[in-house]
Structure formats: structure tokens, C-alpha cells
N, C-alpha and C positions, 0 to 999 in steps of 0.2 A: 510487525511484519519483517522489519529489518533482521531481527534475530533469526527468524525462520529461513530467510534467504541465505544469510551468512552460515547457518548451520549446514546447509546443503552444498553451497559452493560460494565462499566469500568473494572469490575473484569475479563473480558475475553480478555483484551488487549494482554496479553502475548500469550494466545492460538491463537488468530487471527494472531499475528506476526509470530508464529511458522508455521502455516499453509501456510502463504504466502511465507515464506522463503523456505519451502520444494517445493512449486510449482515453484518458480523461479529457484531453483537448478535443478529440473527435466527438465525444459525447456532449460536452458542456461548453466547448469553445475555449479560447485562450483568454486569460485575464483572471481577475479575482473571482473566487467562488464564495458566495454568500448563502448561508443556510444553516439550519440546525444539524448537529451531529449527535449520534447516540451510539452506545455500545452495549452489548450483552456480555456480561462476565459470568462465567460458570466455574464454580469450584467444587471439586469432588474430593471427599475425604473418606478414607477407609477406616 
């Protein structure tokens, strides 16, 4: 995600991080987050 933010405007990385931090804290509270994570990776070849 960092690369996507920096590709658009690297000077706003800290601002974007702060906004996301606040959103996560509102939804899950402050402190450690414990749980499973997963990702979906898609590769397209021509």
C-alpha cells in the first residue's frame, strides 16, 4: 500500500498513515490487534 501512496504523492504518506491509524482505532480500539490475516494475490500474464 505504501508504494501506491508514494506513487500518487509521496509527500502525503504520513497524512495517509495517520488517517488509516485513526480509522482502525475507531473500529477496533487502541492496543494490540490479534487475529488471522490473509491476502489474495492475482497475477495476470499475457
